[in-house]
C-alpha positions in Angstrom: -10.9 91.5 7.7 -11.9 88.0 6.8 -13.9 88.1 3.6 -13.7 84.4 3.4 -15.3 84.0 6.9 -18.1 86.4 6.0 -18.7 84.6 2.7 -18.8 81.2 4.4 -21.2 82.4 7.0 -23.4 83.9 4.3 -23.5 80.6 2.6 -24.3 78.9 5.9 -27.2 81.3 6.5 -28.6 80.3 3.2 -29.5 77.0 4.7 -32.2 78.7 6.7 -34.2 79.0 3.4 -34.1 75.2 3.0 -34.4 73.9 6.6 -38.1 73.2 7.3 -39.9 73.9 10.6 -40.1 70.2 11.4 -42.7 70.3 14.2 -45.4 71.0 11.6 -44.8 67.5 10.1 -46.3 66.1 13.3 -49.5 68.1 12.4 -49.6 66.7 8.9 -48.2 69.6 7.0 -46.5 68.2 3.9 -44.3 71.2 3.1 -43.9 73.4 6.2 -42.4 76.9 6.0 -38.7 77.2 6.2 -36.8 78.6 9.2 -35.9 81.6 7.0 -39.6 82.3 6.2 -40.5 82.0 9.9 -37.6 84.3 10.9 -38.6 87.0 8.4 -42.2 87.3 9.7 -41.0 87.1 13.3 -38.7 90.0 12.6 -41.5 92.0 11.0 -43.8 91.3 13.9 -41.0 92.1 16.5 -40.7 95.5 15.0 -44.5 96.1 15.2 -44.8 94.8 18.7 -41.8 96.9 19.9 -43.2 100.0 18.3 -46.5 99.6 20.2 -44.6 98.7 23.4 -42.4 101.8 23.3 -39.2 99.7 22.6 -36.8 100.0 19.7 -38.4 98.4 16.6 -35.1 98.2 14.8 -33.4 96.3 17.7 -36.3 94.0 18.2 -36.4 93.1 14.5 -32.6 92.6 14.5 -32.8 90.2 17.5 -35.6 88.2 15.8 -33.5 87.9 12.6 -30.8 86.1 14.5 -33.0 84.0 16.9 -33.0 80.7 15.0 -29.7 81.0 13.0 -28.2 78.2 15.1 -30.5 75.8 13.3 -28.1 75.7 10.4 -26.1 73.4 12.6 -28.8 71.5 14.4 -31.8 71.6 12.1 -35.2 72.6 13.6 -35.7 70.2 16.5 -39.3 69.5 17.2 -40.6 69.5 20.8 -40.9 65.8 20.7 -37.1 65.5 20.5 -36.7 67.1 23.9 -37.0 63.8 25.8 -34.1 62.3 23.8 -31.7 65.2 23.1 -30.3 67.8 25.3 -31.2 71.3 24.2 -28.4 72.8 22.3 -27.0 76.1 23.8 -27.7 78.8 21.2 -24.8 81.0 22.3 -22.3 78.1 22.0 -23.5 77.3 18.5 -23.4 81.0 17.6 -19.8 81.3 18.9 -18.8 78.4 16.7 -20.7 79.8 13.7 -19.0 83.2 14.0 -15.5 82.1 15.0 -14.1 83.0 11.5 -15.8 86.4 11.3 -14.1 89.7 11.7 -14.4 91.0 15.3 -17.1 93.6 14.7 -19.3 91.2 12.9 -18.6 88.4 15.3 -19.5 90.6 18.3 -22.6 92.0 16.6 -24.1 88.5 16.1 -23.0 87.1 19.4 -24.4 90.1 21.3 -27.7 89.8 19.5 -28.1 86.1 20.3 -27.1 86.7 23.9 -29.6 89.5 24.3 -32.4 87.4 22.8 -31.6 84.4 24.9 -31.4 86.3 28.2 -34.6 88.3 27.5 -33.6 91.1 29.8 -34.3 93.9 27.4 -37.8 95.0 26.2 -36.6 94.4 22.6 -35.7 90.8 23.5 -39.1 90.2 25.0 -40.8 91.7 21.9 -38.6 89.4 19.7 -39.5 86.3 21.7 -43.2 87.3 21.6 -42.9 87.7 17.8 -41.5 84.2 17.6 -44.5 82.8 19.5 -47.0 85.0 17.6 -45.6 84.0 14.2 -46.1 80.3 15.2 -49.7 81.1 16.3 -50.4 82.9 13.0 -48.9 80.0 11.0 -51.0 77.5 12.9 -54.1 79.4 12.1 -53.1 79.6 8.4 -52.5 75.8 8.4 -55.8 75.2 10.1 -57.5 77.4 7.5 -56.3 75.1 4.7 -57.4 71.9 6.5 -54.7 71.0 8.9 -56.6 70.2 12.1 -54.3 69.2 14.9 -52.8 72.7 15.5 -54.6 73.6 18.7 -51.7 72.7 20.9 -49.4 75.1 18.9 -51.9 77.9 19.3 -52.3 77.4 23.0 -48.6 77.0 23.5 -48.0 80.3 21.7 -50.7 82.1 23.6 -49.5 81.0 27.0 -45.9 82.1 26.2 -46.7 85.7 25.3 -45.4 88.4 27.7 -46.3 91.7 26.1 -49.7 93.2 26.2 -49.5 94.0 22.4 -48.7 90.4 21.5 -51.5 89.1 23.6 -53.9 91.5 21.9 -52.7 90.6 18.5 -53.1 86.9 19.3 -56.7 87.4 20.5 -57.5 89.4 17.4 -56.0 86.7 15.2 -58.1 84.1 16.9 -61.3 86.0 16.0 -60.4 86.7 12.4 -60.1 84.4 9.5 -56.6 84.3 8.1 -58.0 85.2 4.8 -59.9 88.3 6.1 -56.8 90.5 5.9 -57.5 91.1 2.2 -60.6 93.1 3.1 -59.0 95.4 5.6 
């Protein structure tokens, strides 16, 4: 077993707490949430969506935990970079990231990223919907504190949702104030 490889990867994953979701800078957010913060709520939402969809909440949450880990190597690339950069292949980045890990850990992470990227399982669909839904909720929260140009993020997220549960959550979120959760 390579404890050094596991420790190194653990340090690398810590970068996710400091890497900011850079697309929000285009909307005027001075200090957007980190990739790690985004991934946590996406994993939580993935579990809830999967539970309602009859899929495995644990697996959906696990896939969402790993869905953006490649950004330790690339940073969070905003949509506007798409015209100038080729989209990095998440599975290749993950293969590089996990090369020094013991076989079981390496396979665990690589299989999770591959499942998420191929979206063939119900859990992967729930995890992807959670990623979109998290962005929608974040946009609504930013709008509630005065950031106005977030409508394109909201619409993009809504259009990308595949599960009935995620679509219903999005519609409910659009009718509630982000601060109304305290009274429920």
